[in-house]
C-alpha positions in Angstrom: 58.5 -130.6 90.8 60.7 -127.5 90.8 59.8 -124.9 93.4 59.8 -121.1 92.9 62.8 -120.9 95.3 64.9 -122.8 92.9 63.9 -120.8 89.9 64.1 -117.3 91.5 67.9 -116.8 91.5 68.4 -117.6 87.8 65.4 -115.5 86.8 66.6 -112.5 88.8 70.1 -112.9 87.4 68.7 -112.9 83.9 66.6 -109.9 84.5 69.5 -108.0 86.0 71.7 -108.8 83.0 69.1 -107.7 80.6 68.5 -104.4 82.5 72.3 -103.7 82.7 73.0 -104.5 79.1 70.1 -102.4 77.9 71.2 -99.3 79.7 72.8 -96.8 77.3 76.0 -95.0 78.2 76.1 -91.2 78.3 79.1 -91.1 75.9 78.0 -89.5 72.5 78.6 -91.7 69.5 79.7 -90.5 66.0 77.0 -92.3 64.0 79.2 -92.6 60.9 81.8 -94.7 62.6 80.0 -95.8 65.7 83.0 -94.7 67.8 82.5 -92.6 70.9 83.3 -89.0 70.2 86.4 -87.7 72.0 87.4 -91.2 72.9 90.4 -93.1 71.5 89.7 -95.4 68.6 90.6 -98.9 69.7 92.1 -99.7 66.3 94.5 -96.7 66.2 97.5 -96.2 68.5 96.0 -93.8 71.0 94.9 -91.1 68.6 91.8 -89.2 69.5 88.9 -88.8 67.1 87.1 -85.5 67.4 84.0 -85.1 65.4 82.4 -81.7 64.9 78.7 -81.5 64.7 77.3 -80.5 61.3 75.3 -77.7 62.8 76.0 -75.7 66.0 73.6 -76.5 68.8 70.8 -74.0 69.1 69.5 -73.3 72.6 65.8 -74.0 73.1 63.6 -70.9 72.9 62.8 -69.3 76.2 59.3 -70.1 77.4 57.0 -67.2 77.4 55.3 -66.5 80.7 51.8 -67.9 80.7 49.4 -65.0 80.7 45.7 -65.4 81.6 43.4 -65.9 78.6 42.7 -62.5 77.0 39.0 -63.2 76.6 37.8 -63.5 80.2 34.8 -61.9 82.0 34.2 -61.0 85.6 31.6 -63.3 87.3 30.0 -63.1 90.7 29.4 -66.5 92.3 27.1 -66.9 95.3 27.3 -69.3 98.2 25.5 -69.6 101.5 27.1 -68.0 104.5 28.1 -70.0 107.6 24.7 -69.3 109.3 22.8 -70.3 106.2 20.9 -67.1 106.2 22.2 -65.2 103.2 24.1 -65.7 100.0 27.5 -64.2 99.9 29.0 -63.0 96.6 32.5 -63.9 95.5 34.1 -62.3 92.4 36.2 -64.3 89.9 37.1 -64.2 86.3 36.2 -67.0 83.9 36.8 -67.6 80.2 34.1 -65.8 78.3 33.2 -68.8 76.0 32.5 -71.2 78.9 31.7 -68.8 81.7 28.2 -70.0 82.4 29.1 -73.7 82.5 32.2 -73.0 84.6 30.2 -70.9 87.1 27.7 -73.7 87.5 30.5 -76.2 88.0 32.2 -74.0 90.7 29.0 -73.4 92.6 28.3 -77.2 92.6 31.9 -77.9 93.6 31.4 -75.7 96.7 28.2 -77.6 97.5 29.3 -81.3 96.9 28.9 -83.6 99.9 30.0 -87.1 100.4 26.5 -88.5 100.7 24.8 -86.5 97.9 26.7 -86.4 94.6 25.1 -84.8 91.6 25.5 -85.1 87.9 23.7 -82.5 85.8 23.2 -80.9 82.4 22.4 -77.4 81.4 19.6 -76.6 79.0 19.4 -73.0 77.8 16.4 -71.6 76.0 16.7 -67.8 75.4 16.6 -66.2 78.9 15.7 -69.4 80.8 18.1 -72.0 82.1 17.1 -75.5 83.3 19.6 -77.4 85.3 18.6 -81.1 85.0 20.2 -83.0 87.8 21.1 -86.7 87.8 21.1 -88.2 91.2 22.6 -91.7 91.1 19.9 -94.4 91.7 22.0 -95.8 94.6 22.3 -92.4 96.4 21.4 -92.5 100.1 19.7 -89.1 99.8 17.2 -87.4 97.5 16.2 -83.8 97.0 13.3 -84.0 99.4 15.7 -85.0 102.2 17.7 -81.8 101.9 17.5 -79.4 104.8 16.5 -75.8 104.2 20.1 -74.8 104.6 21.2 -77.3 101.9 18.4 -76.2 99.6 19.6 -72.6 99.9 23.2 -73.6 99.4 22.3 -75.6 96.2 19.3 -74.0 94.6 19.7 -70.5 95.9 23.4 -70.2 95.1 22.8 -71.4 91.5 19.7 -69.2 90.9 21.4 -66.1 92.3 24.7 -66.8 90.4 22.9 -67.3 87.1 20.4 -64.4 87.3 22.8 -61.8 88.8 25.4 -61.8 86.1 24.1 -59.5 83.3 26.4 -60.9 80.6 24.3 -64.1 80.4 20.9 -62.3 80.4 19.2 -65.1 82.5 15.8 -64.2 83.9 14.5 -67.6 85.1 16.2 -70.8 86.5 14.4 -74.1 86.7 15.6 -77.3 88.4 14.7 -80.8 87.3 15.7 -84.3 88.2 15.9 -86.5 85.1 13.5 -84.1 83.3 10.9 -84.0 86.2 10.4 -80.6 87.9 11.9 -80.7 91.4 9.2 -79.9 94.0 10.4 -79.4 97.6 
């Protein structure tokens, strides 16, 4: 029986040869004669073959500086203060088309904790928003286990953010868990 120790050197040697032979050189080649450009032709007596490119190289266009999207709106996001007594506003700008969804995402990103992850979907009906949460079935915590500070940080921040921005015209915010109203 052949051991791996006996097979390893020939396999490594073969791999190295394949890698080295597959590497391409940096010398440009004239495709019509497959001779390196500006290199002596081995069949001639030291003459140099110089091939002119058919078109002059054009430098790549300069990249335009990236500007913020033109269609953005100012949005005020709310989050609980460090004492969990009040909601503190923070101004930002978001793309107009997705501003409501991105605002909800940012508020939830500020809330996320290691032991309580939330999925959600947003249901809008005229001037009412329902945020339907999806708590994983294996989550160690449920909504009823949230402290009053955590409730303010989650529900209060979302409610204040959604109702305080006039562009969305939201008057009511409801919270459900898999379609069932959340009662705390």
